[in-house]
PDB file with one MODEL, atoms N, CA, C and O in Angstrom:
MODEL        1
ATOM      1  N   UNK A   1     -83.882 179.317 -59.515  1.00  0.00           N
ATOM      2  CA  UNK A   1     -84.505 178.489 -58.883  1.00  0.00           C
ATOM      3  C   UNK A   1     -85.369 178.822 -57.701  1.00  0.00           C
ATOM      4  O   UNK A   1     -84.951 179.608 -56.851  1.00  0.00           O
ATOM      5  N   UNK A   2     -86.598 178.243 -57.601  1.00  0.00           N
ATOM      6  CA  UNK A   2     -87.527 178.814 -56.642  1.00  0.00           C
ATOM      7  C   UNK A   2     -87.385 177.652 -55.470  1.00  0.00           C
ATOM      8  O   UNK A   2     -86.762 176.614 -55.689  1.00  0.00           O
ATOM      9  N   UNK A   3     -88.048 177.943 -54.162  1.00  0.00           N
ATOM     10  CA  UNK A   3     -87.827 177.092 -52.853  1.00  0.00           C
ATOM     11  C   UNK A   3     -89.157 177.800 -52.029  1.00  0.00           C
ATOM     12  O   UNK A   3     -89.024 178.701 -51.201  1.00  0.00           O
ATOM     13  N   UNK A   4     -90.417 177.220 -52.420  1.00  0.00           N
ATOM     14  CA  UNK A   4     -91.576 177.892 -51.995  1.00  0.00           C
ATOM     15  C   UNK A   4     -91.973 176.952 -50.416  1.00  0.00           C
ATOM     16  O   UNK A   4     -91.951 175.721 -50.401  1.00  0.00           O
ATOM     17  N   UNK A   5     -92.229 177.576 -49.496  1.00  0.00           N
ATOM     18  CA  UNK A   5     -92.811 176.681 -48.437  1.00  0.00           C
ATOM     19  C   UNK A   5     -94.151 176.041 -49.123  1.00  0.00           C
ATOM     20  O   UNK A   5     -94.792 176.507 -50.065  1.00  0.00           O
ATOM     21  N   UNK A   6     -94.399 174.802 -48.361  1.00  0.00           N
ATOM     22  CA  UNK A   6     -95.534 174.366 -48.508  1.00  0.00           C
ATOM     23  C   UNK A   6     -96.412 173.971 -46.946  1.00  0.00           C
ATOM     24  O   UNK A   6     -95.934 173.982 -45.812  1.00  0.00           O
ATOM     25  N   UNK A   7     -97.765 173.652 -47.352  1.00  0.00           N
ATOM     26  CA  UNK A   7     -98.111 173.237 -45.567  1.00  0.00           C
ATOM     27  C   UNK A   7     -97.104 172.072 -45.129  1.00  0.00           C
ATOM     28  O   UNK A   7     -96.619 172.214 -44.007  1.00  0.00           O
ATOM     29  N   UNK A   8     -96.796 171.160 -45.716  1.00  0.00           N
ATOM     30  CA  UNK A   8     -95.725 170.089 -45.175  1.00  0.00           C
ATOM     31  C   UNK A   8     -94.412 170.702 -44.700  1.00  0.00           C
ATOM     32  O   UNK A   8     -93.622 170.183 -43.912  1.00  0.00           O
ATOM     33  N   UNK A   9     -94.299 171.902 -45.307  1.00  0.00           N
ATOM     34  CA  UNK A   9     -92.698 172.405 -45.025  1.00  0.00           C
ATOM     35  C   UNK A   9     -92.891 173.906 -44.599  1.00  0.00           C
ATOM     36  O   UNK A   9     -93.390 174.777 -45.311  1.00  0.00           O
ATOM     37  N   UNK A  10     -92.361 174.084 -43.176  1.00  0.00           N
ATOM     38  CA  UNK A  10     -92.743 175.323 -42.597  1.00  0.00           C
ATOM     39  C   UNK A  10     -91.390 175.929 -41.934  1.00  0.00           C
ATOM     40  O   UNK A  10     -90.503 175.090 -41.774  1.00  0.00           O
ATOM     41  N   UNK A  11     -91.152 176.991 -41.606  1.00  0.00           N
ATOM     42  CA  UNK A  11     -90.078 177.625 -40.932  1.00  0.00           C
ATOM     43  C   UNK A  11     -89.369 176.640 -39.700  1.00  0.00           C
ATOM     44  O   UNK A  11     -89.714 176.746 -38.523  1.00  0.00           O
ATOM     45  N   UNK A  12     -88.542 175.873 -40.073  1.00  0.00           N
ATOM     46  CA  UNK A  12     -88.314 175.233 -38.915  1.00  0.00           C
ATOM     47  C   UNK A  12     -87.208 174.264 -39.386  1.00  0.00           C
ATOM     48  O   UNK A  12     -86.883 174.168 -40.570  1.00  0.00           O
ATOM     49  N   UNK A  13     -86.628 173.524 -38.344  1.00  0.00           N
ATOM     50  CA  UNK A  13     -85.578 172.470 -38.543  1.00  0.00           C
ATOM     51  C   UNK A  13     -86.051 171.135 -39.185  1.00  0.00           C
ATOM     52  O   UNK A  13     -87.262 170.913 -39.184  1.00  0.00           O
ATOM     53  N   UNK A  14     -85.224 170.252 -39.719  1.00  0.00           N
ATOM     54  CA  UNK A  14     -85.693 169.311 -40.131  1.00  0.00           C
ATOM     55  C   UNK A  14     -86.194 168.266 -39.161  1.00  0.00           C
ATOM     56  O   UNK A  14     -87.240 167.621 -39.234  1.00  0.00           O
ATOM     57  N   UNK A  15     -85.139 168.216 -38.131  1.00  0.00           N
ATOM     58  CA  UNK A  15     -85.471 167.360 -37.089  1.00  0.00           C
ATOM     59  C   UNK A  15     -86.094 168.050 -35.888  1.00  0.00           C
ATOM     60  O   UNK A  15     -86.201 167.425 -34.832  1.00  0.00           O
ATOM     61  N   UNK A  16     -86.477 169.205 -35.985  1.00  0.00           N
ATOM     62  CA  UNK A  16     -87.503 169.752 -34.666  1.00  0.00           C
ATOM     63  C   UNK A  16     -86.629 170.099 -33.887  1.00  0.00           C
ATOM     64  O   UNK A  16     -87.288 170.780 -33.102  1.00  0.00           O
ATOM     65  N   UNK A  17     -85.235 170.130 -33.403  1.00  0.00           N
ATOM     66  CA  UNK A  17     -84.348 170.244 -32.425  1.00  0.00           C
ATOM     67  C   UNK A  17     -83.987 171.510 -32.172  1.00  0.00           C
ATOM     68  O   UNK A  17     -83.203 171.728 -31.248  1.00  0.00           O
ATOM     69  N   UNK A  18     -84.541 172.642 -33.016  1.00  0.00           N
ATOM     70  CA  UNK A  18     -84.110 173.839 -32.934  1.00  0.00           C
ATOM     71  C   UNK A  18     -82.658 174.142 -33.955  1.00  0.00           C
ATOM     72  O   UNK A  18     -81.915 173.307 -34.472  1.00  0.00           O
ATOM     73  N   UNK A  19     -82.592 175.673 -34.010  1.00  0.00           N
ATOM     74  CA  UNK A  19     -81.628 175.926 -34.745  1.00  0.00           C
ATOM     75  C   UNK A  19     -80.123 175.588 -34.006  1.00  0.00           C
ATOM     76  O   UNK A  19     -79.850 175.824 -32.829  1.00  0.00           O
ATOM     77  N   UNK A  20     -79.270 175.002 -34.974  1.00  0.00           N
ATOM     78  CA  UNK A  20     -77.933 175.082 -34.751  1.00  0.00           C
ATOM     79  C   UNK A  20     -76.977 175.813 -34.969  1.00  0.00           C
ATOM     80  O   UNK A  20     -75.863 175.656 -34.471  1.00  0.00           O
ATOM     81  N   UNK A  21     -77.383 176.928 -35.939  1.00  0.00           N
ATOM     82  CA  UNK A  21     -76.284 178.155 -36.317  1.00  0.00           C
ATOM     83  C   UNK A  21     -77.061 179.582 -36.116  1.00  0.00           C
ATOM     84  O   UNK A  21     -78.162 179.622 -35.566  1.00  0.00           O
ATOM     85  N   UNK A  22     -76.561 180.461 -36.485  1.00  0.00           N
ATOM     86  CA  UNK A  22     -77.076 181.496 -36.485  1.00  0.00           C
ATOM     87  C   UNK A  22     -78.598 182.059 -36.941  1.00  0.00           C
ATOM     88  O   UNK A  22     -79.025 181.529 -37.967  1.00  0.00           O
ATOM     89  N   UNK A  23     -79.110 182.651 -36.571  1.00  0.00           N
ATOM     90  CA  UNK A  23     -80.931 182.948 -36.817  1.00  0.00           C
ATOM     91  C   UNK A  23     -80.869 183.428 -38.027  1.00  0.00           C
ATOM     92  O   UNK A  23     -81.881 183.219 -38.697  1.00  0.00           O
ATOM     93  N   UNK A  24     -79.925 184.071 -38.596  1.00  0.00           N
ATOM     94  CA  UNK A  24     -80.013 184.800 -39.648  1.00  0.00           C
ATOM     95  C   UNK A  24     -80.109 186.532 -39.478  1.00  0.00           C
ATOM     96  O   UNK A  24     -79.736 187.335 -40.334  1.00  0.00           O
ATOM     97  N   UNK A  25     -80.648 186.835 -38.281  1.00  0.00           N
ATOM     98  CA  UNK A  25     -80.692 188.391 -37.886  1.00  0.00           C
ATOM     99  C   UNK A  25     -79.224 188.809 -37.545  1.00  0.00           C
ATOM    100  O   UNK A  25     -78.939 189.980 -37.293  1.00  0.00           O
ATOM    101  N   UNK A  26     -78.318 187.809 -37.549  1.00  0.00           N
ATOM    102  CA  UNK A  26     -76.850 188.390 -37.195  1.00  0.00           C
ATOM    103  C   UNK A  26     -76.344 188.701 -38.588  1.00  0.00           C
ATOM    104  O   UNK A  26     -75.231 189.223 -38.522  1.00  0.00           O
ATOM    105  N   UNK A  27     -76.653 188.601 -39.449  1.00  0.00           N
ATOM    106  CA  UNK A  27     -76.068 188.867 -41.126  1.00  0.00           C
ATOM    107  C   UNK A  27     -77.170 189.824 -41.712  1.00  0.00           C
ATOM    108  O   UNK A  27     -76.956 190.398 -42.780  1.00  0.00           O
ATOM    109  N   UNK A  28     -78.363 190.002 -41.016  1.00  0.00           N
ATOM    110  CA  UNK A  28     -78.979 191.372 -42.005  1.00  0.00           C
ATOM    111  C   UNK A  28     -78.534 192.603 -42.319  1.00  0.00           C
ATOM    112  O   UNK A  28     -78.513 193.363 -41.351  1.00  0.00           O
ATOM    113  N   UNK A  29     -78.228 192.988 -43.180  1.00  0.00           N
ATOM    114  CA  UNK A  29     -77.704 194.558 -43.812  1.00  0.00           C
ATOM    115  C   UNK A  29     -78.915 195.027 -44.664  1.00  0.00           C
ATOM    116  O   UNK A  29     -79.726 194.283 -45.215  1.00  0.00           O
ATOM    117  N   UNK A  30     -78.900 196.674 -44.684  1.00  0.00           N
ATOM    118  CA  UNK A  30     -79.866 197.355 -45.360  1.00  0.00           C
ATOM    119  C   UNK A  30     -79.452 198.335 -46.013  1.00  0.00           C
ATOM    120  O   UNK A  30     -78.283 198.615 -45.749  1.00  0.00           O
ATOM    121  N   UNK A  31     -80.004 199.064 -46.869  1.00  0.00           N
ATOM    122  CA  UNK A  31     -79.967 200.048 -47.715  1.00  0.00           C
ATOM    123  C   UNK A  31     -81.029 200.617 -48.036  1.00  0.00           C
ATOM    124  O   UNK A  31     -82.071 200.008 -48.278  1.00  0.00           O
ATOM    125  N   UNK A  32     -80.884 201.943 -48.081  1.00  0.00           N
ATOM    126  CA  UNK A  32     -82.172 202.983 -48.410  1.00  0.00           C
ATOM    127  C   UNK A  32     -82.633 203.284 -49.698  1.00  0.00           C
ATOM    128  O   UNK A  32     -81.885 203.874 -50.477  1.00  0.00           O
ATOM    129  N   UNK A  33     -83.835 202.938 -50.042  1.00  0.00           N
ATOM    130  CA  UNK A  33     -84.181 203.295 -51.380  1.00  0.00           C
ATOM    131  C   UNK A  33     -85.276 204.412 -51.197  1.00  0.00           C
ATOM    132  O   UNK A  33     -85.711 204.832 -50.125  1.00  0.00           O
ATOM    133  N   UNK A  34     -85.708 204.891 -52.747  1.00  0.00           N
ATOM    134  CA  UNK A  34     -86.781 205.945 -52.344  1.00  0.00           C
ATOM    135  C   UNK A  34     -88.250 205.358 -51.844  1.00  0.00           C
ATOM    136  O   UNK A  34     -89.003 204.568 -52.414  1.00  0.00           O
ATOM    137  N   UNK A  35     -88.356 205.916 -50.792  1.00  0.00           N
ATOM    138  CA  UNK A  35     -89.936 205.364 -50.211  1.00  0.00           C
ATOM    139  C   UNK A  35     -89.592 204.015 -49.301  1.00  0.00           C
ATOM    140  O   UNK A  35     -90.582 203.480 -48.803  1.00  0.00           O
ATOM    141  N   UNK A  36     -88.696 203.592 -49.111  1.00  0.00           N
ATOM    142  CA  UNK A  36     -88.310 202.691 -48.186  1.00  0.00           C
ATOM    143  C   UNK A  36     -86.944 201.834 -47.791  1.00  0.00           C
ATOM    144  O   UNK A  36     -85.967 202.432 -48.243  1.00  0.00           O
ATOM    145  N   UNK A  37     -86.658 200.906 -47.254  1.00  0.00           N
ATOM    146  CA  UNK A  37     -85.607 200.253 -46.629  1.00  0.00           C
ATOM    147  C   UNK A  37     -85.633 198.810 -47.613  1.00  0.00           C
ATOM    148  O   UNK A  37     -86.673 198.269 -47.989  1.00  0.00           O
ATOM    149  N   UNK A  38     -84.485 198.417 -47.871  1.00  0.00           N
ATOM    150  CA  UNK A  38     -84.348 196.881 -48.374  1.00  0.00           C
ATOM    151  C   UNK A  38     -83.300 196.436 -47.442  1.00  0.00           C
ATOM    152  O   UNK A  38     -82.153 196.860 -47.301  1.00  0.00           O
ATOM    153  N   UNK A  39     -84.100 195.239 -46.671  1.00  0.00           N
ATOM    154  CA  UNK A  39     -83.349 194.473 -45.764  1.00  0.00           C
ATOM    155  C   UNK A  39     -82.669 192.985 -46.581  1.00  0.00           C
ATOM    156  O   UNK A  39     -83.467 192.396 -47.311  1.00  0.00           O
ATOM    157  N   UNK A  40     -81.650 192.564 -46.498  1.00  0.00           N
ATOM    158  CA  UNK A  40     -81.180 191.424 -46.921  1.00  0.00           C
ATOM    159  C   UNK A  40     -80.135 190.721 -46.338  1.00  0.00           C
ATOM    160  O   UNK A  40     -79.336 191.361 -45.653  1.00  0.00           O
ATOM    161  N   UNK A  41     -79.982 189.467 -46.487  1.00  0.00           N
ATOM    162  CA  UNK A  41     -78.929 188.657 -45.879  1.00  0.00           C
ATOM    163  C   UNK A  41     -77.491 188.620 -46.384  1.00  0.00           C
ATOM    164  O   UNK A  41     -77.166 187.925 -47.346  1.00  0.00           O
ATOM    165  N   UNK A  42     -76.618 189.408 -45.689  1.00  0.00           N
ATOM    166  CA  UNK A  42     -75.275 189.549 -46.531  1.00  0.00           C
ATOM    167  C   UNK A  42     -74.641 188.480 -46.686  1.00  0.00           C
ATOM    168  O   UNK A  42     -73.678 188.538 -47.450  1.00  0.00           O
ATOM    169  N   UNK A  43     -74.910 187.367 -46.129  1.00  0.00           N
ATOM    170  CA  UNK A  43     -74.326 185.967 -46.319  1.00  0.00           C
ATOM    171  C   UNK A  43     -75.196 185.400 -47.630  1.00  0.00           C
ATOM    172  O   UNK A  43     -74.765 184.301 -47.978  1.00  0.00           O
ATOM    173  N   UNK A  44     -76.222 185.836 -48.379  1.00  0.00           N
ATOM    174  CA  UNK A  44     -76.691 185.659 -49.186  1.00  0.00           C
ATOM    175  C   UNK A  44     -77.800 186.781 -49.736  1.00  0.00           C
ATOM    176  O   UNK A  44     -79.017 186.814 -49.552  1.00  0.00           O
ATOM    177  N   UNK A  45     -76.951 187.668 -50.464  1.00  0.00           N
ATOM    178  CA  UNK A  45     -77.414 189.005 -51.059  1.00  0.00           C
ATOM    179  C   UNK A  45     -78.853 188.707 -52.064  1.00  0.00           C
ATOM    180  O   UNK A  45     -79.669 189.595 -52.311  1.00  0.00           O
ATOM    181  N   UNK A  46     -78.956 187.403 -52.530  1.00  0.00           N
ATOM    182  CA  UNK A  46     -80.197 187.368 -53.152  1.00  0.00           C
ATOM    183  C   UNK A  46     -81.579 187.183 -52.439  1.00  0.00           C
ATOM    184  O   UNK A  46     -82.678 187.230 -52.992  1.00  0.00           O
ATOM    185  N   UNK A  47     -81.299 186.937 -50.956  1.00  0.00           N
ATOM    186  CA  UNK A  47     -82.332 186.633 -50.194  1.00  0.00           C
ATOM    187  C   UNK A  47     -82.892 188.032 -49.503  1.00  0.00           C
ATOM    188  O   UNK A  47     -82.531 188.342 -48.368  1.00  0.00           O
ATOM    189  N   UNK A  48     -83.911 188.950 -50.369  1.00  0.00           N
ATOM    190  CA  UNK A  48     -84.255 190.017 -49.784  1.00  0.00           C
ATOM    191  C   UNK A  48     -85.856 189.574 -49.545  1.00  0.00           C
ATOM    192  O   UNK A  48     -86.470 188.554 -49.858  1.00  0.00           O
ATOM    193  N   UNK A  49     -86.263 190.831 -48.834  1.00  0.00           N
ATOM    194  CA  UNK A  49     -87.827 190.781 -48.055  1.00  0.00           C
ATOM    195  C   UNK A  49     -88.703 191.927 -49.043  1.00  0.00           C
ATOM    196  O   UNK A  49     -88.216 192.968 -49.485  1.00  0.00           O
ATOM    197  N   UNK A  50     -89.923 191.511 -49.232  1.00  0.00           N
ATOM    198  CA  UNK A  50     -90.820 192.830 -49.626  1.00  0.00           C
ATOM    199  C   UNK A  50     -91.860 192.590 -48.721  1.00  0.00           C
ATOM    200  O   UNK A  50     -92.330 191.457 -48.620  1.00  0.00           O
ATOM    201  N   UNK A  51     -92.308 193.607 -47.996  1.00  0.00           N
ATOM    202  CA  UNK A  51     -93.759 193.279 -47.135  1.00  0.00           C
ATOM    203  C   UNK A  51     -94.589 194.654 -47.154  1.00  0.00           C
ATOM    204  O   UNK A  51     -94.034 195.672 -47.568  1.00  0.00           O
ATOM    205  N   UNK A  52     -95.816 194.682 -46.740  1.00  0.00           N
ATOM    206  CA  UNK A  52     -96.826 196.068 -47.110  1.00  0.00           C
ATOM    207  C   UNK A  52     -96.750 196.562 -46.133  1.00  0.00           C
ATOM    208  O   UNK A  52     -97.160 197.722 -46.140  1.00  0.00           O
ATOM    209  N   UNK A  53     -96.110 195.921 -44.511  1.00  0.00           N
ATOM    210  CA  UNK A  53     -96.297 196.722 -43.588  1.00  0.00           C
ATOM    211  C   UNK A  53     -94.992 196.510 -42.679  1.00  0.00           C
ATOM    212  O   UNK A  53     -94.445 195.408 -42.718  1.00  0.00           O
ATOM    213  N   UNK A  54     -94.577 197.320 -42.027  1.00  0.00           N
ATOM    214  CA  UNK A  54     -93.405 196.987 -41.151  1.00  0.00           C
ATOM    215  C   UNK A  54     -93.406 196.892 -39.754  1.00  0.00           C
ATOM    216  O   UNK A  54     -94.198 197.549 -39.078  1.00  0.00           O
ATOM    217  N   UNK A  55     -92.520 196.071 -39.229  1.00  0.00           N
ATOM    218  CA  UNK A  55     -92.158 196.097 -37.836  1.00  0.00           C
ATOM    219  C   UNK A  55     -90.692 196.040 -37.777  1.00  0.00           C
ATOM    220  O   UNK A  55     -89.916 196.052 -38.733  1.00  0.00           O
ATOM    221  N   UNK A  56     -90.367 195.965 -36.270  1.00  0.00           N
ATOM    222  CA  UNK A  56     -89.275 196.492 -35.401  1.00  0.00           C
ATOM    223  C   UNK A  56     -88.561 195.072 -35.717  1.00  0.00           C
ATOM    224  O   UNK A  56     -89.131 194.002 -35.506  1.00  0.00           O
ATOM    225  N   UNK A  57     -87.047 195.195 -36.328  1.00  0.00           N
ATOM    226  CA  UNK A  57     -86.555 194.049 -36.353  1.00  0.00           C
ATOM    227  C   UNK A  57     -86.108 193.160 -34.972  1.00  0.00           C
ATOM    228  O   UNK A  57     -86.011 191.934 -34.912  1.00  0.00           O
ATOM    229  N   UNK A  58     -85.918 193.924 -34.120  1.00  0.00           N
ATOM    230  CA  UNK A  58     -85.636 193.441 -32.978  1.00  0.00           C
ATOM    231  C   UNK A  58     -86.845 192.680 -32.162  1.00  0.00           C
ATOM    232  O   UNK A  58     -86.670 191.929 -31.203  1.00  0.00           O
ATOM    233  N   UNK A  59     -88.133 193.041 -32.758  1.00  0.00           N
ATOM    234  CA  UNK A  59     -89.302 192.070 -32.130  1.00  0.00           C
ATOM    235  C   UNK A  59     -89.461 190.976 -32.990  1.00  0.00           C
ATOM    236  O   UNK A  59     -90.346 190.219 -32.592  1.00  0.00           O
ATOM    237  N   UNK A  60     -88.906 190.620 -34.047  1.00  0.00           N
ATOM    238  CA  UNK A  60     -89.117 189.337 -34.844  1.00  0.00           C
ATOM    239  C   UNK A  60     -87.692 188.548 -34.597  1.00  0.00           C
ATOM    240  O   UNK A  60     -87.639 187.423 -35.094  1.00  0.00           O
ATOM    241  N   UNK A  61     -86.619 188.980 -33.936  1.00  0.00           N
ATOM    242  CA  UNK A  61     -85.423 188.105 -33.745  1.00  0.00           C
ATOM    243  C   UNK A  61     -85.340 187.399 -32.482  1.00  0.00           C
ATOM    244  O   UNK A  61     -84.384 186.659 -32.251  1.00  0.00           O
TER     245      UNK A  61
ENDMDL
END
């Protein structure tokens, strides 16, 4: 199953009133691999991130 964002659908709530639950940062876990770190959502382990640059997680949450 794929679930890609489109110009009509962006990262937000359906009604625009803001988040009603955890932001997701509360459930982020990580593990080290050769040459990097993998971050994933502990509640949805298949939701992982690949990036070409890094940033502090605190700056994004």
